[in-house]
N, CA and C atoms as a LAMMPS dump frame, in Angstrom:
ITEM: TIMESTEP
0
ITEM: NUMBER OF ATOMS
585
ITEM: BOX BOUNDS ff ff ff
-5.0000000000000000e+02 5.0000000000000000e+02
-5.0000000000000000e+02 5.0000000000000000e+02
-5.0000000000000000e+02 5.0000000000000000e+02
ITEM: ATOMS id mol type element x y z
1 1 1 N -34.647 394.883 -95.088
2 1 2 C -33.981 394.743 -93.785
3 1 3 C -34.306 395.954 -92.984
4 2 1 N -35.034 395.857 -91.874
5 2 2 C -35.316 396.964 -91.072
6 2 3 C -34.446 396.842 -89.805
7 3 1 N -33.469 397.738 -89.713
8 3 2 C -32.594 397.815 -88.541
9 3 3 C -32.514 399.254 -88.231
10 4 1 N -31.837 399.509 -87.023
11 4 2 C -31.716 400.866 -86.612
12 4 3 C -30.827 401.68 -87.497
13 5 1 N -29.847 400.919 -88.259
14 5 2 C -28.962 401.613 -89.168
15 5 3 C -29.585 401.88 -90.551
16 6 1 N -30.722 401.301 -90.785
17 6 2 C -31.309 401.467 -92.134
18 6 3 C -31.749 402.939 -92.429
19 7 1 N -31.688 403.328 -93.653
20 7 2 C -31.977 404.651 -94.062
21 7 3 C -33.514 405.064 -93.672
22 8 1 N -33.674 406.239 -93.426
23 8 2 C -35.046 406.688 -93.092
24 8 3 C -35.499 407.779 -94.084
25 9 1 N -36.711 408.14 -94.04
26 9 2 C -37.289 409.18 -94.945
27 9 3 C -36.582 410.562 -94.629
28 10 1 N -36.255 410.788 -93.394
29 10 2 C -35.665 412.079 -93.033
30 10 3 C -34.208 412.188 -93.602
31 11 1 N -33.616 411.033 -93.886
32 11 2 C -32.253 411.111 -94.518
33 11 3 C -32.417 411.682 -95.886
34 12 1 N -33.442 411.258 -96.637
35 12 2 C -33.664 411.822 -97.952
36 12 3 C -34.023 413.321 -97.922
37 13 1 N -34.767 413.719 -96.878
38 13 2 C -35.102 415.094 -96.623
39 13 3 C -33.845 415.973 -96.385
40 14 1 N -32.894 415.323 -95.638
41 14 2 C -31.616 416.134 -95.308
42 14 3 C -30.866 416.233 -96.58
43 15 1 N -30.841 415.167 -97.413
44 15 2 C -30.075 415.304 -98.709
45 15 3 C -30.723 416.282 -99.594
46 16 1 N -32.042 416.251 -99.698
47 16 2 C -32.806 417.252 -100.495
48 16 3 C -32.501 418.641 -100.054
49 17 1 N -32.476 418.861 -98.768
50 17 2 C -32.26 420.211 -98.225
51 17 3 C -30.871 420.742 -98.648
52 18 1 N -29.874 419.819 -98.603
53 18 2 C -28.497 420.256 -98.932
54 18 3 C -28.404 420.501 -100.489
55 19 1 N -29.068 419.652 -101.236
56 19 2 C -29.106 419.821 -102.752
57 19 3 C -29.821 421.132 -103.069
58 20 1 N -30.924 421.403 -102.431
59 20 2 C -31.666 422.608 -102.756
60 20 3 C -30.865 423.849 -102.409
61 21 1 N -30.068 423.84 -101.266
62 21 2 C -29.253 424.93 -100.883
63 21 3 C -28.229 425.239 -101.874
64 22 1 N -27.6 424.203 -102.464
65 22 2 C -26.558 424.373 -103.393
66 22 3 C -27.014 424.615 -104.833
67 23 1 N -28.286 424.344 -105.194
68 23 2 C -28.825 424.517 -106.578
69 23 3 C -29.736 425.678 -106.676
70 24 1 N -29.969 426.397 -105.569
71 24 2 C -31.014 427.448 -105.533
72 24 3 C -30.639 428.527 -106.574
73 25 1 N -29.4 428.979 -106.629
74 25 2 C -29.077 430.046 -107.545
75 25 3 C -29.131 429.633 -109.06
76 26 1 N -28.759 428.421 -109.359
77 26 2 C -28.811 428.003 -110.73
78 26 3 C -30.25 427.763 -111.131
79 27 1 N -31.101 427.306 -110.22
80 27 2 C -32.532 427.117 -110.555
81 27 3 C -33.158 428.509 -110.782
82 28 1 N -32.775 429.492 -109.863
83 28 2 C -33.387 430.783 -109.997
84 28 3 C -32.951 431.412 -111.378
85 29 1 N -31.675 431.288 -111.705
86 29 2 C -31.216 431.776 -112.973
87 29 3 C -31.873 431.141 -114.108
88 30 1 N -32.032 429.849 -114.103
89 30 2 C -32.769 429.094 -115.215
90 30 3 C -34.224 429.574 -115.368
91 31 1 N -34.891 429.736 -114.213
92 31 2 C -36.324 430.172 -114.151
93 31 3 C -36.392 431.561 -114.655
94 32 1 N -35.526 432.414 -114.215
95 32 2 C -35.525 433.845 -114.654
96 32 3 C -35.353 433.924 -116.237
97 33 1 N -34.348 433.192 -116.732
98 33 2 C -34.128 433.279 -118.149
99 33 3 C -35.241 432.742 -118.995
100 34 1 N -35.837 431.622 -118.497
101 34 2 C -36.969 431.071 -119.224
102 34 3 C -38.162 432.025 -119.226
103 35 1 N -38.498 432.549 -118.052
104 35 2 C -39.615 433.474 -117.971
105 35 3 C -39.402 434.666 -118.792
106 36 1 N -38.164 435.297 -118.801
107 36 2 C -37.886 436.499 -119.559
108 36 3 C -37.98 436.176 -121.074
109 37 1 N -37.422 435.082 -121.487
110 37 2 C -37.469 434.696 -122.905
111 37 3 C -38.915 434.446 -123.346
112 38 1 N -39.702 433.791 -122.51
113 38 2 C -41.088 433.513 -122.846
114 38 3 C -41.876 434.715 -122.928
115 39 1 N -41.675 435.677 -122.048
116 39 2 C -42.405 436.949 -122.1
117 39 3 C -41.974 437.725 -123.346
118 40 1 N -40.748 437.767 -123.629
119 40 2 C -40.203 438.5 -124.808
120 40 3 C -40.808 437.874 -126.106
121 41 1 N -40.744 436.488 -126.165
122 41 2 C -41.313 435.811 -127.344
123 41 3 C -42.778 436.022 -127.509
124 42 1 N -43.561 436.042 -126.375
125 42 2 C -45.032 436.264 -126.386
126 42 3 C -45.301 437.671 -127.006
127 43 1 N -44.561 438.621 -126.6
128 43 2 C -44.754 439.999 -127.101
129 43 3 C -44.342 440.016 -128.635
130 44 1 N -43.214 439.393 -128.987
131 44 2 C -42.824 439.359 -130.408
132 44 3 C -43.802 438.533 -131.259
133 45 1 N -44.335 437.417 -130.775
134 45 2 C -45.255 436.624 -131.536
135 45 3 C -46.535 437.4 -131.709
136 46 1 N -46.984 438.118 -130.736
137 46 2 C -48.245 438.947 -130.982
138 46 3 C -47.979 440.033 -131.984
139 47 1 N -46.814 440.61 -131.981
140 47 2 C -46.518 441.636 -132.956
141 47 3 C -46.409 441.027 -134.389
142 48 1 N -45.877 439.841 -134.509
143 48 2 C -45.733 439.162 -135.814
144 48 3 C -47.168 438.857 -136.287
145 49 1 N -48.016 438.35 -135.452
146 49 2 C -49.385 438.006 -135.918
147 49 3 C -50.181 439.301 -136.292
148 50 1 N -49.968 440.368 -135.506
149 50 2 C -50.629 441.742 -135.899
150 50 3 C -50.113 442.26 -137.154
151 51 1 N -48.766 442.085 -137.326
152 51 2 C -48.132 442.578 -138.626
153 51 3 C -48.742 441.789 -139.812
154 52 1 N -48.937 440.527 -139.635
155 52 2 C -49.547 439.703 -140.723
156 52 3 C -50.96 440.062 -141.072
157 53 1 N -51.737 440.518 -140.078
158 53 2 C -53.151 440.904 -140.302
159 53 3 C -53.2 442.27 -140.929
160 54 1 N -52.355 443.208 -140.652
161 54 2 C -52.415 444.544 -141.293
162 54 3 C -51.589 444.712 -142.544
163 55 1 N -51.009 443.618 -143.019
164 55 2 C -50.206 443.641 -144.207
165 55 3 C -51.075 443.825 -145.438
166 56 1 N -50.681 444.662 -146.431
167 56 2 C -51.431 444.823 -147.642
168 56 3 C -50.867 443.901 -148.669
169 57 1 N -51.733 443.049 -149.159
170 57 2 C -51.251 442.018 -150.117
171 57 3 C -51.647 442.341 -151.57
172 58 1 N -51.882 443.63 -151.838
173 58 2 C -52.213 444.099 -153.161
174 58 3 C -51.053 443.891 -154.139
175 59 1 N -49.785 443.747 -153.584
176 59 2 C -48.634 443.56 -154.424
177 59 3 C -48.748 442.293 -155.291
178 60 1 N -49.507 441.284 -154.731
179 60 2 C -49.728 440.037 -155.471
180 60 3 C -50.734 440.166 -156.606
181 61 1 N -51.368 441.383 -156.815
182 61 2 C -52.382 441.551 -157.802
183 61 3 C -51.771 441.33 -159.191
184 62 1 N -50.474 441.69 -159.387
185 62 2 C -49.837 441.442 -160.645
186 62 3 C -49.747 439.996 -160.994
187 63 1 N -49.815 439.132 -160.098
188 63 2 C -49.711 437.65 -160.316
189 63 3 C -51.036 437.069 -160.717
190 64 1 N -52.052 437.788 -160.606
191 64 2 C -53.378 437.325 -160.973
192 64 3 C -54.359 437.312 -159.819
193 65 1 N -55.635 437.4 -160.128
194 65 2 C -56.686 437.44 -159.117
195 65 3 C -56.753 436.217 -158.291
196 66 1 N -56.477 435.09 -158.954
197 66 2 C -56.529 433.799 -158.219
198 66 3 C -55.453 433.735 -157.115
199 67 1 N -54.261 434.118 -157.399
200 67 2 C -53.155 434.157 -156.446
201 67 3 C -53.417 435.151 -155.317
202 68 1 N -53.963 436.295 -155.719
203 68 2 C -54.197 437.314 -154.737
204 68 3 C -55.324 436.826 -153.775
205 69 1 N -56.376 436.154 -154.298
206 69 2 C -57.399 435.537 -153.531
207 69 3 C -56.821 434.451 -152.564
208 70 1 N -56.032 433.649 -153.077
209 70 2 C -55.295 432.591 -152.288
210 70 3 C -54.474 433.19 -151.17
211 71 1 N -53.683 434.184 -151.405
212 71 2 C -52.791 434.846 -150.426
213 71 3 C -53.706 435.499 -149.346
214 72 1 N -54.729 436.14 -149.777
215 72 2 C -55.619 436.899 -148.761
216 72 3 C -56.34 435.859 -147.907
217 73 1 N -56.625 434.668 -148.426
218 73 2 C -57.342 433.683 -147.658
219 73 3 C -56.394 432.943 -146.682
220 74 1 N -55.209 432.675 -147.146
221 74 2 C -54.34 431.859 -146.359
222 74 3 C -53.095 432.475 -145.651
223 75 1 N -53.043 433.809 -145.803
224 75 2 C -51.882 434.526 -145.205
225 75 3 C -51.735 434.372 -143.715
226 76 1 N -52.784 434.322 -143.034
227 76 2 C -52.804 434.19 -141.572
228 76 3 C -52.187 432.814 -141.101
229 77 1 N -52.395 431.778 -141.905
230 77 2 C -51.759 430.475 -141.667
231 77 3 C -50.235 430.575 -141.751
232 78 1 N -49.775 431.37 -142.707
233 78 2 C -48.391 431.492 -142.861
234 78 3 C -47.731 432.176 -141.625
235 79 1 N -48.357 433.171 -141.133
236 79 2 C -47.849 433.882 -139.967
237 79 3 C -47.888 433.043 -138.738
238 80 1 N -48.97 432.329 -138.552
239 80 2 C -49.082 431.432 -137.383
240 80 3 C -48.128 430.287 -137.505
241 81 1 N -47.804 429.782 -138.762
242 81 2 C -46.802 428.726 -138.949
243 81 3 C -45.475 429.281 -138.606
244 82 1 N -45.199 430.491 -138.956
245 82 2 C -43.866 431.093 -138.613
246 82 3 C -43.755 431.193 -137.134
247 83 1 N -44.756 431.651 -136.431
248 83 2 C -44.757 431.729 -134.966
249 83 3 C -44.541 430.376 -134.364
250 84 1 N -45.199 429.411 -134.825
251 84 2 C -45.119 428.053 -134.243
252 84 3 C -43.758 427.432 -134.472
253 85 1 N -43.147 427.61 -135.671
254 85 2 C -41.794 427.107 -135.94
255 85 3 C -40.783 427.8 -135.106
256 86 1 N -40.863 429.094 -134.972
257 86 2 C -39.999 429.875 -134.109
258 86 3 C -40.128 429.507 -132.698
259 87 1 N -41.432 429.245 -132.2
260 87 2 C -41.666 428.798 -130.815
261 87 3 C -41 427.46 -130.542
262 88 1 N -41.029 426.573 -131.482
263 88 2 C -40.357 425.257 -131.343
264 88 3 C -38.877 425.426 -131.183
265 89 1 N -38.294 426.311 -131.986
266 89 2 C -36.845 426.536 -131.827
267 89 3 C -36.51 427.113 -130.555
268 90 1 N -37.276 428.091 -130.11
269 90 2 C -36.974 428.792 -128.891
270 90 3 C -37.175 427.846 -127.721
271 91 1 N -38.201 426.964 -127.742
272 91 2 C -38.413 426.031 -126.675
273 91 3 C -37.232 425.013 -126.595
274 92 1 N -36.73 424.631 -127.73
275 92 2 C -35.643 423.692 -127.791
276 92 3 C -34.428 424.331 -127.208
277 93 1 N -34.146 425.591 -127.56
278 93 2 C -32.948 426.238 -127.044
279 93 3 C -33.036 426.497 -125.516
280 94 1 N -34.265 426.775 -125.061
281 94 2 C -34.492 426.995 -123.618
282 94 3 C -34.278 425.608 -122.918
283 95 1 N -34.784 424.599 -123.502
284 95 2 C -34.558 423.243 -122.92
285 95 3 C -33.092 422.941 -122.778
286 96 1 N -32.335 423.203 -123.821
287 96 2 C -30.888 422.941 -123.857
288 96 3 C -30.224 423.767 -122.798
289 97 1 N -30.644 425.075 -122.578
290 97 2 C -30.055 425.977 -121.586
291 97 3 C -30.375 425.453 -120.172
292 98 1 N -31.604 424.961 -119.923
293 98 2 C -31.896 424.466 -118.655
294 98 3 C -31.17 423.183 -118.301
295 99 1 N -30.979 422.284 -119.31
296 99 2 C -30.223 421.063 -119.088
297 99 3 C -28.781 421.444 -118.833
298 100 1 N -28.24 422.342 -119.57
299 100 2 C -26.85 422.892 -119.281
300 100 3 C -26.647 423.417 -117.866
301 101 1 N -27.592 424.204 -117.414
302 101 2 C -27.481 424.738 -116.083
303 101 3 C -27.681 423.65 -115.089
304 102 1 N -28.502 422.75 -115.313
305 102 2 C -28.695 421.539 -114.369
306 102 3 C -27.424 420.729 -114.24
307 103 1 N -26.823 420.428 -115.379
308 103 2 C -25.629 419.6 -115.404
309 103 3 C -24.495 420.347 -114.72
310 104 1 N -24.454 421.615 -115.033
311 104 2 C -23.355 422.463 -114.407
312 104 3 C -23.519 422.525 -112.825
313 105 1 N -24.767 422.604 -112.416
314 105 2 C -24.946 422.615 -110.983
315 105 3 C -24.747 421.309 -110.299
316 106 1 N -24.784 420.176 -111.099
317 106 2 C -24.455 418.906 -110.547
318 106 3 C -22.967 418.817 -110.251
319 107 1 N -22.148 419.565 -110.879
320 107 2 C -20.735 419.522 -110.692
321 107 3 C -20.212 420.395 -109.482
322 108 1 N -21.194 421.105 -108.853
323 108 2 C -20.83 421.963 -107.79
324 108 3 C -20.383 421.144 -106.564
325 109 1 N -19.137 421.355 -106.06
326 109 2 C -18.651 420.601 -104.943
327 109 3 C -19.358 421.105 -103.632
328 110 1 N -19.489 420.12 -102.696
329 110 2 C -20.17 420.441 -101.482
330 110 3 C -18.997 420.726 -100.48
331 111 1 N -19.212 421.791 -99.663
332 111 2 C -18.18 422.254 -98.729
333 111 3 C -17.957 421.094 -97.636
334 112 1 N -16.77 421.133 -97.07
335 112 2 C -16.484 420.101 -95.944
336 112 3 C -17.428 420.36 -94.758
337 113 1 N -17.725 421.501 -94.474
338 113 2 C -18.664 421.853 -93.322
339 113 3 C -20.027 421.279 -93.663
340 114 1 N -20.518 421.467 -94.888
341 114 2 C -21.884 420.986 -95.234
342 114 3 C -21.856 419.411 -95.198
343 115 1 N -20.802 418.847 -95.679
344 115 2 C -20.7 417.346 -95.625
345 115 3 C -20.72 416.824 -94.173
346 116 1 N -19.938 417.486 -93.307
347 116 2 C -19.942 417.054 -91.941
348 116 3 C -21.274 417.231 -91.262
349 117 1 N -21.946 418.266 -91.606
350 117 2 C -23.31 418.525 -91.014
351 117 3 C -24.3 417.494 -91.52
352 118 1 N -24.204 417.203 -92.855
353 118 2 C -25.012 416.22 -93.455
354 118 3 C -24.827 414.791 -92.887
355 119 1 N -23.558 414.443 -92.681
356 119 2 C -23.228 413.115 -92.148
357 119 3 C -23.712 412.952 -90.703
358 120 1 N -23.873 414.078 -89.958
359 120 2 C -24.397 413.989 -88.575
360 120 3 C -25.868 413.724 -88.623
361 121 1 N -26.5 414.127 -89.698
362 121 2 C -28.056 413.959 -89.868
363 121 3 C -28.38 412.605 -90.387
364 122 1 N -27.476 412.01 -91.146
365 122 2 C -27.794 410.681 -91.859
366 122 3 C -27.593 409.458 -90.927
367 123 1 N -28.445 408.461 -91.207
368 123 2 C -28.274 407.211 -90.558
369 123 3 C -27.021 406.497 -91.116
370 124 1 N -26.502 405.595 -90.395
371 124 2 C -25.297 404.841 -90.963
372 124 3 C -25.566 404.096 -92.31
373 125 1 N -26.821 403.665 -92.506
374 125 2 C -27.119 402.994 -93.819
375 125 3 C -27.077 403.98 -94.906
376 126 1 N -27.577 405.17 -94.649
377 126 2 C -27.558 406.199 -95.751
378 126 3 C -26.078 406.686 -95.976
379 127 1 N -25.304 406.647 -94.979
380 127 2 C -23.894 407.05 -95.189
381 127 3 C -23.196 405.919 -95.991
382 128 1 N -23.628 404.687 -95.805
383 128 2 C -23.018 403.537 -96.546
384 128 3 C -23.447 403.699 -98.052
385 129 1 N -24.715 404.125 -98.283
386 129 2 C -25.18 404.298 -99.69
387 129 3 C -24.415 405.453 -100.299
388 130 1 N -24.24 406.534 -99.573
389 130 2 C -23.412 407.674 -100.02
390 130 3 C -22.021 407.222 -100.403
391 131 1 N -21.383 406.433 -99.555
392 131 2 C -20.059 405.911 -99.858
393 131 3 C -20.058 405.069 -101.125
394 132 1 N -21.146 404.275 -101.316
395 132 2 C -21.202 403.44 -102.457
396 132 3 C -21.371 404.344 -103.797
397 133 1 N -22.183 405.381 -103.681
398 133 2 C -22.388 406.205 -104.866
399 133 3 C -21.093 407.012 -105.156
400 134 1 N -20.491 407.511 -104.175
401 134 2 C -19.252 408.286 -104.365
402 134 3 C -18.07 407.383 -104.638
403 135 1 N -17.917 407.033 -105.904
404 135 2 C -16.91 406.103 -106.33
405 135 3 C -15.461 406.641 -106.49
406 136 1 N -15.393 407.88 -107.038
407 136 2 C -14.116 408.516 -107.299
408 136 3 C -13.704 409.285 -106.108
409 137 1 N -12.899 408.708 -105.218
410 137 2 C -12.496 409.403 -104.012
411 137 3 C -11.528 410.538 -104.223
412 138 1 N -10.983 410.641 -105.404
413 138 2 C -10.029 411.779 -105.755
414 138 3 C -10.799 413.027 -105.997
415 139 1 N -12.077 412.939 -106.243
416 139 2 C -12.944 414.162 -106.513
417 139 3 C -13.786 414.428 -105.303
418 140 1 N -14.111 415.655 -105.043
419 140 2 C -14.995 415.921 -103.867
420 140 3 C -16.45 415.531 -104.125
421 141 1 N -17.146 415.424 -102.997
422 141 2 C -18.601 415.066 -103.111
423 141 3 C -19.292 416.29 -103.793
424 142 1 N -20.101 416.03 -104.793
425 142 2 C -20.789 417.071 -105.58
426 142 3 C -22.267 416.972 -105.333
427 143 1 N -23.008 417.945 -105.904
428 143 2 C -24.486 417.881 -105.921
429 143 3 C -24.942 416.655 -106.567
430 144 1 N -24.307 416.291 -107.776
431 144 2 C -24.662 415.148 -108.533
432 144 3 C -24.516 413.832 -107.685
433 145 1 N -23.523 413.721 -106.809
434 145 2 C -23.296 412.62 -105.998
435 145 3 C -24.513 412.517 -104.966
436 146 1 N -24.859 413.668 -104.391
437 146 2 C -26.012 413.698 -103.551
438 146 3 C -27.327 413.292 -104.225
439 147 1 N -27.512 413.809 -105.446
440 147 2 C -28.67 413.444 -106.139
441 147 3 C -28.709 411.96 -106.497
442 148 1 N -27.598 411.407 -106.865
443 148 2 C -27.573 409.916 -107.147
444 148 3 C -27.805 409.19 -105.863
445 149 1 N -27.373 409.685 -104.688
446 149 2 C -27.582 409.046 -103.396
447 149 3 C -29.045 409.055 -103.064
448 150 1 N -29.793 410.186 -103.311
449 150 2 C -31.202 410.158 -103.068
450 150 3 C -31.888 409.098 -104.006
451 151 1 N -31.459 409.053 -105.23
452 151 2 C -32.111 408.052 -106.144
453 151 3 C -31.774 406.651 -105.75
454 152 1 N -30.588 406.373 -105.293
455 152 2 C -30.211 405.092 -104.837
456 152 3 C -31.019 404.713 -103.53
457 153 1 N -31.164 405.668 -102.608
458 153 2 C -31.963 405.396 -101.398
459 153 3 C -33.416 405.088 -101.809
460 154 1 N -33.919 405.808 -102.773
461 154 2 C -35.36 405.638 -103.146
462 154 3 C -35.523 404.201 -103.776
463 155 1 N -34.505 403.706 -104.444
464 155 2 C -34.627 402.387 -105.082
465 155 3 C -34.077 401.255 -104.234
466 156 1 N -33.866 401.469 -102.958
467 156 2 C -33.501 400.399 -102.039
468 156 3 C -32.076 399.927 -102.149
469 157 1 N -31.165 400.772 -102.426
470 157 2 C -29.752 400.378 -102.563
471 157 3 C -29.182 399.882 -101.344
472 158 1 N -29.558 400.352 -100.112
473 158 2 C -29.073 399.889 -98.832
474 158 3 C -29.305 398.333 -98.704
475 159 1 N -30.588 397.974 -98.997
476 159 2 C -30.914 396.52 -98.872
477 159 3 C -30.098 395.721 -99.866
478 160 1 N -29.883 396.277 -101.015
479 160 2 C -29.02 395.532 -102.059
480 160 3 C -27.606 395.426 -101.573
481 161 1 N -27.047 396.425 -100.939
482 161 2 C -25.689 396.405 -100.395
483 161 3 C -25.536 395.352 -99.346
484 162 1 N -26.534 395.343 -98.45
485 162 2 C -26.545 394.308 -97.397
486 162 3 C -26.722 392.901 -97.971
487 163 1 N -27.51 392.727 -99.009
488 163 2 C -27.714 391.449 -99.664
489 163 3 C -26.435 390.983 -100.281
490 164 1 N -25.721 391.941 -100.961
491 164 2 C -24.456 391.546 -101.706
492 164 3 C -23.33 391.262 -100.602
493 165 1 N -23.441 391.896 -99.467
494 165 2 C -22.486 391.523 -98.405
495 165 3 C -22.744 390.103 -97.873
496 166 1 N -24.076 389.823 -97.739
497 166 2 C -24.386 388.476 -97.3
498 166 3 C -23.97 387.398 -98.318
499 167 1 N -24.107 387.684 -99.612
500 167 2 C -23.718 386.84 -100.675
501 167 3 C -22.168 386.626 -100.601
502 168 1 N -21.454 387.756 -100.377
503 168 2 C -19.942 387.633 -100.319
504 168 3 C -19.517 386.743 -99.125
505 169 1 N -20.202 386.946 -97.993
506 169 2 C -19.918 386.13 -96.833
507 169 3 C -20.217 384.616 -97.109
508 170 1 N -21.364 384.368 -97.705
509 170 2 C -21.66 382.954 -98.062
510 170 3 C -20.641 382.34 -99.066
511 171 1 N -20.297 383.147 -100.036
512 171 2 C -19.313 382.61 -101.053
513 171 3 C -17.94 382.393 -100.352
514 172 1 N -17.518 383.237 -99.433
515 172 2 C -16.285 383.106 -98.739
516 172 3 C -16.324 381.849 -97.816
517 173 1 N -17.442 381.656 -97.108
518 173 2 C -17.571 380.44 -96.344
519 173 3 C -17.501 379.182 -97.166
520 174 1 N -18.172 379.229 -98.341
521 174 2 C -18.205 378.059 -99.22
522 174 3 C -16.811 377.803 -99.751
523 175 1 N -16.094 378.811 -100.14
524 175 2 C -14.644 378.646 -100.622
525 175 3 C -13.791 378.075 -99.512
526 176 1 N -13.992 378.564 -98.271
527 176 2 C -13.195 378.068 -97.138
528 176 3 C -13.489 376.552 -96.918
529 177 1 N -14.759 376.179 -97.052
530 177 2 C -15.125 374.769 -96.948
531 177 3 C -14.486 373.942 -98.065
532 178 1 N -14.467 374.548 -99.29
533 178 2 C -13.887 373.804 -100.47
534 178 3 C -12.409 373.635 -100.175
535 179 1 N -11.717 374.565 -99.528
536 179 2 C -10.254 374.441 -99.318
537 179 3 C -9.971 373.263 -98.333
538 180 1 N -10.839 373.187 -97.29
539 180 2 C -10.61 372.117 -96.312
540 180 3 C -11.18 370.807 -96.826
541 181 1 N -12.227 370.834 -97.561
542 181 2 C -12.942 369.637 -97.977
543 181 3 C -12.051 368.757 -99.008
544 182 1 N -11.331 369.311 -99.887
545 182 2 C -10.58 368.416 -100.766
546 182 3 C -9.63 367.466 -100.037
547 183 1 N -8.963 367.934 -98.924
548 183 2 C -8.12 367.133 -98.166
549 183 3 C -8.92 365.919 -97.625
550 184 1 N -10.088 366.152 -97.06
551 184 2 C -10.93 365.057 -96.517
552 184 3 C -11.412 364.155 -97.638
553 185 1 N -11.783 364.779 -98.734
554 185 2 C -12.304 363.927 -99.861
555 185 3 C -11.183 363.06 -100.449
556 186 1 N -9.956 363.639 -100.504
557 186 2 C -8.876 362.885 -101.083
558 186 3 C -8.492 361.688 -100.166
559 187 1 N -8.637 361.882 -98.871
560 187 2 C -8.462 360.724 -97.909
561 187 3 C -9.474 359.663 -98.16
562 188 1 N -10.753 360.095 -98.314
563 188 2 C -11.789 359.158 -98.487
564 188 3 C -11.649 358.388 -99.861
565 189 1 N -11.192 359.089 -100.899
566 189 2 C -10.982 358.446 -102.14
567 189 3 C -9.872 357.377 -102.124
568 190 1 N -8.826 357.696 -101.306
569 190 2 C -7.78 356.753 -101.191
570 190 3 C -8.224 355.463 -100.45
571 191 1 N -9.055 355.671 -99.509
572 191 2 C -9.659 354.556 -98.795
573 191 3 C -10.496 353.733 -99.695
574 192 1 N -11.307 354.395 -100.567
575 192 2 C -12.193 353.702 -101.426
576 192 3 C -11.408 352.839 -102.451
577 193 1 N -10.217 353.327 -102.862
578 193 2 C -9.451 352.567 -103.867
579 193 3 C -8.73 351.337 -103.22
580 194 1 N -8.644 351.267 -102.019
581 194 2 C -7.907 350.207 -101.412
582 194 3 C -8.681 348.838 -101.357
583 195 1 N -9.932 348.949 -101.597
584 195 2 C -10.767 347.671 -101.578
585 195 3 C -10.629 346.907 -102.7
């Protein structure tokens, strides 16, 4: 449905701009922590590999020449395996941290001034989608509500809202006809039974 009230691309840009303004600090914090941990781990991993290369494995000589030969041949794989396993754990914990920061930023309430400014920029159709997404009116509009609004606009929620309104109107008209029609049908049935 293309009408003057329909959402436009600039509505999504206005929503993105507000979301970006409210999530900038949490994004910066998450980026800073990830970069700092990655640099620290890179330095630590390099030192672990260097430690493994310079290690003297003559201690294993008492276990036999075969074991010493095996340890000297495969010791580097052990240190690389240790680095890879630790890297997986660190990557997982960084992922959990970033998800935590993202979810926490979604709970950030939007100020009344920002909502008023945003509503002035949005088309009525986008405001209708925002109202549809914001279901719990006892809670303020949050960054998460705006993110879900952008997603709903992207997936054509305005058209679906209008279609459901048209369905509701058709159903109401049909029910109204059903209420008046039984009286007419009852009169016709009585006439048919008189023959």
